[in-house]
VEXPALUM-889038 format. One record per residue (C-alpha): x, y, z; chain. Coordinates in steps of 0.2 Angstrom, whole numbers. Each point is the difference from the previous one (the first is absolute). Last residue first. Layout:
N
NODE   east  north     up  chain
NODE      X      Y      Z      A
...
//
This chain:
589
NODE   east  north     up  chain
NODE   -469   -115    761      A
NODE    -12     13      8      A
NODE    -17     -6      4      A
NODE    -16     11     -2      A
NODE    -13      0     14      A
NODE    -17      8     -1      A
NODE     -9    -14     10      A
NODE    -11     -5    -15      A
NODE     15      2    -12      A
NODE     10    -12     11      A
NODE    -14    -13     -2      A
NODE      0      2    -19      A
NODE     19     -2     -1      A
NODE     -2    -17      7      A
NODE     10     -4     16      A
NODE     18     -6      2      A
NODE      3    -10     16      A
NODE      6      2     18      A
NODE     -5    -14      3      A
NODE      1    -16    -10      A
NODE    -12    -10     11      A
NODE     13    -13      6      A
NODE     15     11     -2      A
NODE     -7     13     12      A
NODE     14     13     -2      A
NODE      7     11     14      A
NODE     18     -4     -5      A
NODE      3    -11     16      A
NODE    -15    -10     -5      A
NODE    -18      5      4      A
NODE     -9    -10     13      A
NODE    -15    -12     -2      A
NODE     -4     -8     16      A
NODE     12     10     11      A
NODE     10     -8     13      A
NODE     15     -6    -10      A
NODE      1     17     -8      A
NODE      7      7     16      A
NODE     16    -10     -1      A
NODE      9     -4     16      A
NODE    -11    -14      5      A
NODE     -4     -6     17      A
NODE    -19      0     -2      A
NODE     -1     11     16      A
NODE     12     13     -7      A
NODE     -8      0    -17      A
NODE    -17      1      8      A
NODE      5     16      9      A
NODE      8      7    -16      A
NODE    -15     -3    -10      A
NODE    -11      8     14      A
NODE      9     16      1      A
NODE     -4      8     17      A
NODE     -9     17     -3      A
NODE      0     13     14      A
NODE    -11     14      7      A
NODE     -2     16     10      A
NODE    -14     12      3      A
NODE     -3     17      8      A
NODE    -18      5     -4      A
NODE     -3     12    -16      A
NODE    -12     14      3      A
NODE     -6      6    -17      A
NODE     15      9     -6      A
NODE     10    -16     -1      A
NODE    -12     -6    -13      A
NODE      4     13    -13      A
NODE     18     -3     -1      A
NODE     -3    -19      2      A
NODE    -11      0    -15      A
NODE     11     12    -10      A
NODE     16    -10      2      A
NODE      9      2    -17      A
NODE     -9     16     -5      A
NODE     -2      9     17      A
NODE     18     -5      4      A
NODE      6      7    -16      A
NODE     -9     16      3      A
NODE      7      1     18      A
NODE     17     -1     -8      A
NODE     11    -16      1      A
NODE     19      0      3      A
NODE      2    -12     14      A
NODE      1     14     13      A
NODE    -17      7     -8      A
NODE     -7    -18      2      A
NODE      3      0     19      A
NODE     -6     18      2      A
NODE    -16     -4    -10      A
NODE     -4    -16     11      A
NODE      4      9     16      A
NODE    -12     14     -4      A
NODE    -14    -12     -6      A
NODE      2    -11     16      A
NODE     -4    -19      0      A
NODE     18     -6     -3      A
NODE      0    -18      3      A
NODE      8    -10     13      A
NODE     10    -12    -10      A
NODE      2    -17     -8      A
NODE     11    -12     -9      A
NODE     -1    -19     -1      A
NODE      9    -16     -1      A
NODE     17      7     -3      A
NODE     11    -16     -2      A
NODE     17     -2     10      A
NODE     -7    -14     11      A
NODE    -16      9      4      A
NODE     -2     19     -1      A
NODE    -16     11      4      A
NODE      4     18     -6      A
NODE     -5     16      9      A
NODE     -3     18     -4      A
NODE     -4     14     13      A
NODE     12     11     -9      A
NODE     17      8      4      A
NODE      5     17     -5      A
NODE     19      2     -1      A
NODE      0      0    -19      A
NODE    -12     15      0      A
NODE     15     11      6      A
NODE     -5     17      6      A
NODE    -15     -6     10      A
NODE    -17      6     -6      A
NODE     -5    -18     -3      A
NODE      2     -4     19      A
NODE    -12     14      5      A
NODE    -13     -7    -12      A
NODE     -1    -17     10      A
NODE     14     -4     12      A
NODE      3    -18     -7      A
NODE     -6      2    -18      A
NODE    -17     -8     -4      A
NODE      1    -11    -16      A
NODE     -9      2    -16      A
NODE     15      2    -11      A
NODE      6    -18      5      A
NODE     18     -4      1      A
NODE     14     12     -3      A
NODE    -10     14     -8      A
NODE     11     10    -12      A
NODE     14     13      2      A
NODE     10      3    -16      A
NODE     19     -5      0      A
NODE     -2     -7    -18      A
NODE      2    -18      7      A
NODE    -14      3     12      A
NODE      1      8     16      A
NODE    -10     -6     15      A
NODE    -16      6     10      A
NODE    -11     -6     14      A
NODE     15    -10      8      A
NODE     -6    -17      7      A
NODE     -3      0     19      A
NODE     -4    -19      1      A
NODE      5    -17     -6      A
NODE    -10    -13      8      A
NODE      6    -17      4      A
NODE     -4    -18     -4      A
NODE     11    -16      1      A
NODE     -7    -16     -7      A
NODE     11    -14      5      A
NODE      5    -17     -6      A
NODE     12      5    -14      A
NODE     12      7     14      A
NODE     13     11     -9      A
NODE     18     -3      6      A
NODE      5    -12    -13      A
NODE     17      8     -3      A
NODE     -4      3    -19      A
NODE    -17      6      4      A
NODE      4     12     14      A
NODE     15      7    -10      A
NODE    -11      3    -15      A
NODE    -12     10     11      A
NODE     13     11      8      A
NODE      8      2    -17      A
NODE    -17      7     -7      A
NODE     -3     11     15      A
NODE     18      7     -1      A
NODE     -2      4    -19      A
NODE    -16      9      2      A
NODE      6     10     15      A
NODE     16      5     -8      A
NODE    -10      6    -15      A
NODE    -10     11     11      A
NODE     15     11      5      A
NODE     16     -3    -11      A
NODE      9    -16      2      A
NODE     11    -11     11      A
NODE     -5    -17      5      A
NODE     11    -10     12      A
NODE     -1    -18      5      A
NODE      6     -5     17      A
NODE      4    -18      5      A
NODE      0     -9     17      A
NODE     11    -13      6      A
NODE      7     11     14      A
NODE    -13     12      6      A
NODE    -12     13     -7      A
NODE    -12     10     11      A
NODE     -4     11    -16      A
NODE      3     16      9      A
NODE     15     -6     10      A
NODE      8     -9    -14      A
NODE     -1     16    -11      A
NODE      7     11     14      A
NODE     15    -12      4      A
NODE      4     -1    -19      A
NODE     -1     19     -2      A
NODE     12      3     15      A
NODE     12    -14     -6      A
NODE      2      8    -17      A
NODE     -8     -9    -15      A
NODE      9      2    -17      A
NODE     10    -16      1      A
NODE    -16    -10      2      A
NODE     -8      6    -16      A
NODE      1    -16    -10      A
NODE     -2    -12     15      A
NODE      7     -6     16      A
NODE     -3     10     16      A
NODE     10     -5     16      A
NODE     -8     -6     16      A
NODE     12    -15      2      A
NODE    -13    -12     -6      A
NODE     -4     10    -15      A
NODE    -14     13     -3      A
NODE     -4     -1    -19      A
NODE     -1     16    -10      A
NODE    -11      3    -15      A
NODE     -1     13    -15      A
NODE    -14     -1    -13      A
NODE      3      8    -17      A
NODE     -6     14    -11      A
NODE    -18     -7      2      A
NODE    -10     -5    -16      A
NODE    -12    -10     11      A
NODE      1    -16     -9      A
NODE     18      0     -7      A
NODE      9     11     13      A
NODE     -9     -5     16      A
NODE     -2    -18     -5      A
NODE     18     -2     -6      A
NODE      6      7     17      A
NODE    -12    -13      9      A
NODE      7    -14    -10      A
NODE     18      6      3      A
NODE     -4      0     19      A
NODE     -7    -18     -1      A
NODE     14     -6    -12      A
NODE     13      5     13      A
NODE     -7    -14     11      A
NODE    -10      4     15      A
NODE     10     -1     16      A
NODE     -4     18      5      A
NODE    -18     -5      1      A
NODE     -4      1     18      A
NODE    -10     16      0      A
NODE     -4     10    -15      A
NODE      2     19      3      A
NODE     -8     11    -13      A
NODE      9     17     -2      A
NODE     -6     16     -8      A
NODE     10     15     -7      A
NODE     -7     16     -7      A
NODE     13      7    -12      A
NODE     11     15     -1      A
NODE     15    -11      0      A
NODE     -4    -19      2      A
NODE      9     -6    -16      A
NODE     15     11      4      A
NODE      3     -7     17      A
NODE     10     12     11      A
NODE    -11     -2     16      A
NODE     -5     16      8      A
NODE    -18      1     -7      A
NODE      0    -19      2      A
NODE     -7      0     17      A
NODE    -13     13     -4      A
NODE     -8    -11    -13      A
NODE     -1    -15     11      A
NODE    -18     -4     -2      A
NODE     -5    -17      6      A
NODE    -11    -13    -10      A
NODE     -8    -14      9      A
NODE      0    -19     -3      A
NODE    -13    -10      9      A
NODE    -10     -4    -16      A
NODE    -17     -6      5      A
NODE     -4     19      0      A
NODE     -1      1    -18      A
NODE      0     19     -3      A
NODE    -13      9    -10      A
NODE      6     18      1      A
NODE     17     -6     -5      A
NODE     19      2      5      A
NODE     -3    -10     16      A
NODE      7     10     14      A
NODE      0     17     -9      A
NODE    -15     -1    -11      A
NODE    -10     -8     14      A
NODE      5     14     12      A
NODE     -5     14    -12      A
NODE    -17     -9     -3      A
NODE     -4     -2     18      A
NODE     -2    -18      6      A
NODE    -16     -6      9      A
NODE      0    -19      6      A
NODE    -17     -8     -2      A
NODE    -12      0     14      A
NODE     -4    -13     -4      A
NODE      8    -17     -1      A
NODE     14     -5    -11      A
NODE     -4    -16    -10      A
NODE      8    -17      2      A
NODE     -4    -10    -15      A
NODE    -15    -12     -1      A
NODE     -9     11    -12      A
NODE    -18      3     -6      A
NODE     -9      4     16      A
NODE     15      9      9      A
NODE      3     10    -15      A
NODE    -18      6     -1      A
NODE     -1      3     19      A
NODE     15     10      0      A
NODE     -5     11    -15      A
NODE    -17      3      7      A
NODE      6      3     18      A
NODE     13     13     -6      A
NODE    -12      9    -12      A
NODE    -12      7     13      A
NODE     12      5     14      A
NODE     12      7    -13      A
NODE    -13     11     -8      A
NODE     -5      7     17      A
NODE     18      3      4      A
NODE      1     11    -16      A
NODE    -15     10      5      A
NODE    -18     -3     -4      A
NODE    -15     12      0      A
NODE     -6     -8    -16      A
NODE      7    -17     -6      A
NODE      6     -6    -16      A
NODE      3    -17     -8      A
NODE      7     -8    -16      A
NODE      4    -19      1      A
NODE     11      1    -16      A
NODE     -1     -8    -17      A
NODE     12      1    -15      A
NODE     -1      6    -18      A
NODE     12      4    -14      A
NODE     17     -7      4      A
NODE      1    -11     16      A
NODE     12      5     13      A
NODE      9    -11     12      A
NODE     12     -8    -14      A
NODE      0     16     -9      A
NODE    -11      6    -14      A
NODE      2     18     -8      A
NODE    -14     11      4      A
NODE    -16      6     -8      A
NODE    -11      0     15      A
NODE    -17     -7      3      A
NODE     -8     -4     17      A
NODE    -14    -13      4      A
NODE     -7      3     17      A
NODE     -6    -13     12      A
NODE    -10     13     10      A
NODE      0      9     16      A
NODE     -9     15      8      A
NODE     -2      5     18      A
NODE    -10     16      4      A
NODE    -10      3    -16      A
NODE     -4     18      4      A
NODE      1      7    -18      A
NODE     17      8      5      A
NODE      6    -17      4      A
NODE     -6     -7    -17      A
NODE      9     15     -8      A
NODE     16     -6      7      A
NODE     -3    -18     -7      A
NODE     -4      7    -17      A
NODE     16     11      0      A
NODE     11    -15      3      A
NODE     -9    -14     -9      A
NODE     17     -5     -7      A
NODE      9      1    -16      A
NODE    -18      2     -7      A
NODE     -3     -3    -19      A
NODE      1     17     -9      A
NODE    -14      7    -10      A
NODE      5     10    -15      A
NODE     -6     16    -10      A
NODE      4      4    -18      A
NODE    -18     -3     -6      A
NODE    -13     -2     14      A
NODE    -12    -13     -5      A
NODE     12    -13     -5      A
NODE     12      3     15      A
NODE     18     -7     -1      A
NODE      5    -11     14      A
NODE     17      4      8      A
NODE     11    -12     11      A
NODE      9     13     12      A
NODE     18      1      2      A
NODE      7     -1     18      A
NODE      2     11     15      A
NODE    -18      6      3      A
NODE     -2     14    -12      A
NODE    -18      0     -5      A
NODE    -10     -7    -15      A
NODE    -19      0      2      A
NODE    -11    -15      3      A
NODE     -6    -16     -7      A
NODE      2    -14     13      A
NODE    -12      8     12      A
NODE      0     -4     19      A
NODE     -8    -15      8      A
NODE     -5      1     18      A
NODE      2    -12     14      A
NODE     -6      7     17      A
NODE     13     -3     14      A
NODE     -7     -5     17      A
NODE     14    -10      7      A
NODE     -8    -16     -4      A
NODE     -2      6    -18      A
NODE     18      2     -2      A
NODE      4    -17      7      A
NODE    -12     -9    -11      A
NODE      7      9    -16      A
NODE     18     -5      5      A
NODE     -6    -18      2      A
NODE     -9      0    -17      A
NODE     16      7     -8      A
NODE     11    -13      9      A
NODE    -11    -14     -6      A
NODE     -1      5    -18      A
NODE     19      2     -1      A
NODE      3    -17      8      A
NODE    -11     -8    -13      A
NODE     10     10    -13      A
NODE     16     -7      8      A
NODE     -7    -18      0      A
NODE     -4      1    -19      A
NODE     18      5     -3      A
NODE      7    -14     10      A
NODE    -12    -13     -6      A
NODE      3      3    -18      A
NODE    -17      3    -10      A
NODE      5     19      2      A
NODE     14     -3    -13      A
NODE    -13     -6    -12      A
NODE    -11     16      1      A
NODE     17     10      0      A
NODE      4     -6    -18      A
NODE      9     16     -5      A
NODE      5      3     18      A
NODE      9    -17      1      A
NODE      8      3    -16      A
NODE      6     17      6      A
NODE      6     -7     16      A
NODE     12    -12     -9      A
NODE     -4    -18      7      A
NODE     11    -10     11      A
NODE     -5    -18      0      A
NODE      1     -8     18      A
NODE    -14    -12     -3      A
NODE    -11     -5     15      A
NODE    -11     15     -3      A
NODE     -7     -8    -17      A
NODE     -4     14    -11      A
NODE     14     -3    -13      A
NODE      3     13    -13      A
NODE     -7      6    -16      A
NODE    -12    -14      0      A
NODE     -3     -7    -17      A
NODE    -17      3     -7      A
NODE    -16    -10     -1      A
NODE     -4     -1     18      A
NODE    -18     -7      1      A
NODE    -13      9     10      A
NODE    -14    -11      7      A
NODE      8    -17     -2      A
NODE    -12    -13      8      A
NODE      4    -14     11      A
NODE    -13    -12      6      A
NODE      1    -16     12      A
NODE     17      5      6      A
NODE      6     -8     17      A
NODE      3     15     11      A
NODE     15      1     12      A
NODE      3      0     18      A
NODE     14      2     13      A
NODE      9     14     -9      A
NODE    -14     12      1      A
NODE      9     12     11      A
NODE     16      0    -11      A
NODE     18     -5      4      A
NODE     -5    -16      9      A
NODE     -3     -9    -16      A
NODE     -6    -18      2      A
NODE      4    -11    -14      A
NODE      9    -14      9      A
NODE    -15     -1     12      A
NODE    -13     -2    -14      A
NODE    -11     15     -1      A
NODE    -16      0      9      A
NODE    -16      2    -11      A
NODE    -11     14     -6      A
NODE    -11     -5    -14      A
NODE     -1      8    -17      A
NODE     -4     16    -11      A
NODE     14     10     -7      A
NODE     -1     17     -9      A
NODE     14      6    -10      A
NODE     10     16     -5      A
NODE     16     -4    -10      A
NODE     16      4      9      A
NODE      9    -16     -7      A
NODE     -8     -6    -16      A
NODE    -12    -15      2      A
NODE      7    -15     -9      A
NODE      3    -11     15      A
NODE    -18      2      5      A
NODE     -8     -6    -16      A
NODE     12    -15     -2      A
NODE     -3     -6     17      A
NODE    -19      2     -1      A
NODE     -1     -9    -16      A
NODE     12    -14      6      A
NODE    -10     -4     16      A
NODE     11     -1     15      A
NODE    -11     14      9      A
NODE      7     17      1      A
NODE      8      9     14      A
NODE     -2     17      8      A
NODE     12      9     12      A
NODE     -7     16      8      A
NODE      9     16      1      A
NODE     -4     16     10      A
NODE    -11     15      2      A
NODE      5     10    -16      A
NODE     -4    -15    -11      A
NODE     11    -15     -4      A
NODE     -4    -17     -7      A
NODE     14    -13      2      A
NODE     -2    -14    -13      A
NODE      4    -18      2      A
NODE     -2    -12    -15      A
NODE     -2    -19      3      A
NODE      5    -15    -11      A
NODE     16      8     -7      A
NODE      6     10     15      A
NODE     -4     16     -9      A
NODE      3     15     13      A
NODE     -8     16     -5      A
NODE      4     16      9      A
NODE     -9     17      3      A
NODE    -17     -2     -9      A
NODE     -9     15      4      A
NODE    -16      1     10      A
NODE    -17     -8      4      A
NODE     -6    -12     13      A
NODE    -15    -12      0      A
NODE     -4    -11     15      A
NODE     -8    -17      4      A
NODE      3     -4     18      A
NODE      9    -17      5      A
NODE     14      9      9      A
NODE     -5     18      5      A
NODE      6     -1     18      A
NODE     17     -4     -7      A
NODE      1     18     -7      A
NODE     -5     10    -15      A
NODE      2     18      3      A
NODE     14      7    -12      A
NODE     -6     -5    -17      A
NODE    -17      8      3      A
NODE    -16     -9      2      A
NODE    -17     -2     -9      A
NODE      7      5    -17      A
NODE     -4      4    -18      A
NODE    -19     -3      2      A
NODE     -9      0    -17      A
NODE     11    -14     -6      A
NODE      3     -1    -19      A
NODE     -2    -17     -7      A
NODE     14    -10     -5      A
//
């Protein structure tokens, strides 16, 4: 067969009855072959769709077509015709027509066994590492390919929305200096400067602020960020992308007014689910931790946590003594089987490593039933029911622990109860802002450190930082949360050298250390910096939500696995000693 100079005149997804009688050429992968003896039917697939092609009854054509390996790349030339009525396929857009083959040529023959089935109709479960090793085959699957198309469309749309609002797209460096921004840096050794290293940016934080000082009024970019962090379902190891933006002369409310329509319009365009409309609900950090046990609450879950620590100060219950006590009231579940309560207790102990999970059912006669019922006096019972608006048929779950730990446990139990009781509406996107984060917090060594973003403006400015207790200082910091996932973090930035130095002093940095680590900002703030604020919605997480997957690696073309390995390319890998010598590196076994 002679080689065609033109591989296709149409895609596999665009042929319709209007094309009947036309000569066309298509190209793609052979998805299926059906040998009916006298005829062979092949489904040819490209990224636009599937077209059925059929051989003539000539023995040579039948024999050739029936022996083409599945997933080989072919080009087919022939005449479009209507399918016989009994062979019409209503599941595909080209299902009314087919191509009678006049020429078929194998362009790329599959010569190895497929590591897994690519046909989307099969229910084969494939190990993630095997899928990632052969990611180029995995992407041939409709579901994975469509997710990448969705990703492209979302990024294009976000870019259009930002440009319409007058933002200038600016690319910032990938090779930069190391700075403490909450995670480990990826370091790149310098060949020209022995013993010195570049760092891949955890975020364009300093550059975006420097652009404001440079007079770029409104900046954005689709920014790659690099952090040496452990993987989670909603966090990709190594690298991720964010819609990074910054504005001069902006307040917290200015950022909200810009971001909310961008997020709302994007979710509205790419989803049919119910979406909370702007302005999004604002919840103070302190209230979020108390009511939801999390600074990224899932507001689809109607359950709320109630503090009853003061109620139990006078109750003789050893497990609750000197503890913070929280209650979650679940309505109309007292008739649940005992296995439900035992399952929740096992979840708390085995999964959360809690000491236990007490519960009480409110019976028909108003009495309490459960492991701690006999310890609850009437006055405590009445106060608990009043605070939680509980009634007959409800159940109370109790979490008792030390501060901070109690919030984490209560938040996880609240969410698990919501799942097990079917309270979480899967057809909604609920957005909220978490605001008023503490400027500082204590680490495990009781040392004061930045609680969120070191470049944030403290509420109250310099005077607030002079307070006796830095842990009481709040910052103009804000997170955008959707369905229990943190979509983005942002802040009104510190643009004053005096405030900057005082904030870093409280976190344990000397002025000399600030000069060394943040030299460009330290200098730039002394040249008339405008007030500015920004935020950076996570693109991968946004697409994860819109694609309806709970694994962020599903929405990335070539992701690292959960161990931060690229099993397809073999990274990280050992490099030759000569290369290490060039960059002045010696490895230690």
